[in-house]
C-alpha positions in Angstrom: -3.2 33.6 -20.7 -2.7 33.3 -24.8 -3.2 29.9 -24.4 -6.9 30.0 -22.6 -7.9 30.5 -26.1 -7.8 27.2 -26.8 -10.2 26.0 -23.7 -14.3 27.4 -24.8 -15.2 30.4 -23.5 -11.9 31.5 -22.3 -12.5 35.0 -23.5 -14.2 36.3 -21.0 -11.2 35.0 -19.0 -8.8 36.2 -20.7 -10.6 39.7 -21.4 -10.7 40.2 -17.6 -7.5 39.1 -16.6 -5.8 41.0 -19.1 -7.3 44.2 -17.5 -6.6 43.4 -14.0 -3.0 42.6 -15.2 -3.2 46.1 -17.3 -4.4 48.2 -14.3 -1.9 46.1 -11.6 0.9 47.1 -14.9 -0.1 51.1 -14.6 -0.5 51.2 -10.6 3.4 49.7 -10.0 4.5 52.6 -11.7 7.5 50.3 -14.1 7.9 48.2 -10.8 5.6 45.0 -12.4 6.6 44.2 -16.2 4.4 42.0 -19.0 2.7 44.7 -20.4 3.0 42.4 -23.4 1.2 39.8 -22.8 -1.7 41.3 -21.0 -2.3 43.1 -24.4 -1.8 39.9 -25.8 -4.3 38.7 -23.7 -7.3 41.1 -24.5 -5.7 41.4 -28.1 -7.1 37.3 -28.2 -10.4 37.4 -25.9 -11.2 39.9 -27.8 -10.8 38.2 -31.4 -12.7 34.9 -29.8 -15.6 36.7 -28.7 -15.7 37.9 -32.5 -15.2 35.1 -34.0 -18.3 33.2 -31.8 -20.7 34.7 -34.6 -18.7 33.4 -37.5 -17.7 30.3 -35.8 -21.9 29.6 -35.6 -22.7 31.3 -39.1 -20.0 28.3 -40.4 -22.2 25.6 -38.4 -25.3 26.4 -39.3 -24.8 26.2 -42.9 -22.2 23.4 -42.5 -24.4 20.7 -40.2 -27.2 20.6 -42.6 -25.1 19.5 -45.6 -22.9 17.5 -43.9 -26.3 16.1 -42.6 -28.0 15.5 -46.2 -24.3 14.0 -47.6 -24.6 11.1 -44.9 -27.9 10.9 -45.6 -27.5 10.7 -49.3 -24.3 8.0 -48.2 -27.4 5.6 -46.4 -29.5 5.8 -48.8 -26.6 5.0 -51.7 -25.0 2.4 -49.2 -28.8 1.0 -49.4 -29.0 0.5 -53.1 -26.0 -1.1 -52.9 -26.6 -3.5 -50.5 -30.2 -4.3 -52.6 -28.1 -4.9 -55.7 -26.0 -7.5 -53.7 -29.2 -9.3 -52.7 -30.1 -9.3 -56.1 -27.5 -11.3 -57.4 -27.1 -13.3 -54.0 -30.1 -14.3 -54.6 -30.0 -15.3 -57.9 -27.0 -17.1 -57.6 -28.7 -18.7 -54.7 -31.4 -19.9 -56.7 -29.2 -21.1 -59.6 -27.8 -23.3 -56.8 -30.3 -24.5 -55.0 -32.4 -25.3 -58.0 -35.3 -27.9 -55.6 -35.6 -24.7 -53.1 -35.8 -21.9 -55.9 -34.9 -18.6 -54.0 -33.9 -18.7 -50.4 -36.7 -18.7 -48.0 -34.9 -16.4 -45.4 -32.2 -13.8 -46.0 -30.7 -16.3 -43.2 -29.8 -19.0 -46.3 -27.6 -16.4 -47.7 -25.3 -16.0 -45.4 -22.2 -17.3 -43.5 -22.4 -21.4 -43.4 -21.3 -24.5 -45.1 -21.8 -23.1 -48.8 -24.8 -25.1 -49.1 -28.5 -24.5 -49.2 -28.4 -22.8 -45.0 -26.3 -20.9 -45.7 -24.5 -20.1 -48.5 -21.9 -17.6 -48.0 -23.2 -14.7 -50.3 -24.3 -11.6 -47.3 -22.1 -10.8 -44.6 -23.5 -11.4 -41.5 -24.8 -7.5 -41.6 -27.2 -8.5 -44.7 -28.1 -12.3 -43.4 -30.3 -11.1 -40.1 -33.9 -11.3 -39.9 -34.2 -7.7 -40.0 -30.9 -6.7 -41.2 -29.7 -3.1 -40.9 -26.9 -0.9 -43.0 -25.9 2.4 -42.7 -29.2 3.9 -41.6 -31.5 1.5 -42.8 -34.0 -1.8 -42.1 -34.1 -4.3 -44.8 -36.8 -7.0 -45.0 -37.1 -9.7 -47.4 -40.7 -11.9 -47.8 -40.3 -14.9 -49.7 -43.0 -15.6 -52.1 -45.5 -18.3 -51.5 -44.4 -21.3 -53.2 -45.5 -23.5 -56.2 -46.3 -27.1 -56.4 -43.7 -28.7 -56.4 -42.4 -26.7 -52.7 -39.9 -23.7 -55.3 -40.2 -20.2 -54.2 -39.9 -18.4 -57.4 -40.4 -14.6 -56.0 -39.4 -11.8 -53.4 -39.2 -9.4 -52.5 -37.0 -6.4 -50.6 -37.7 -3.4 -48.7 -35.7 -1.2 -47.8 -36.8 1.8 -44.8 -34.8 4.2 -43.4 -34.6 3.6 -39.7 -35.5 7.1 -38.7 -36.7 8.9 -41.0 -35.1 12.8 -42.8 -32.5 11.7 -40.5 -31.2 8.1 -42.0 -32.3 8.6 -45.5 -35.7 10.2 -46.9 -36.4 7.8 -49.5 -37.5 4.1 -49.3 -37.4 1.2 -51.7 -38.3 -1.9 -52.8 -36.6 -4.0 -55.4 -38.4 -8.3 -56.4 -37.3 -10.3 -58.7 -37.1 -8.5 -61.5 -34.5 -6.6 -60.4 -35.5 -3.5 -60.6 -35.4 -0.8 -57.6 -38.2 1.2 -57.1 -38.3 3.9 -54.8 -40.2 6.5 -53.0 -40.8 9.0 -50.9 -42.2 8.9 -47.2 -43.8 5.7 -47.6 -42.8 2.0 -47.8 -41.7 1.7 -51.9 -44.2 -1.0 -53.6 -44.5 -2.8 -56.7 -45.9 -0.1 -58.1 -43.7 2.8 -56.7 -40.9 4.6 -59.5 -37.7 2.5 -61.2 -35.2 4.2 -59.9 -33.3 6.3 -62.5 
């Protein structure tokens, strides 16, 4: 019976079986043994019943804190990804001076190390709508100038599920300044991240 404490909702079974066992031992007038084992089963059953509210209180405190920690980690990861993009895009513009900034994040990803596949970011960040750590990234190149070079860009990072995978929204352009908003997508007018 003591083993039942490790099985969920076994407290009721431990209490019932403990009382039945003690009743049978008393009726046997000394012929049956095991009073200590039956008492231990009762104690463990009642202890599990007492622990249920304690466990629920701990869970009520811990789960929201874990969710906030996960969202903070997702936000930190998305800021790191934006910085990675900034470095990769600048490197791309130096390596491909005739094109300027890339027309797509696909140009930054795996390839031959040229302007079509510069090997500057991993596959997770090189897709048409990359997602990573609960955030979706959207890259938008600026209009090309008269010579066909792209001289500006914007990247936004938005939580996949608002208030679940993240709270803040991020924005970055060729200036390298990361801007932040809550409850809607960040823009060039949003406050710089501190």
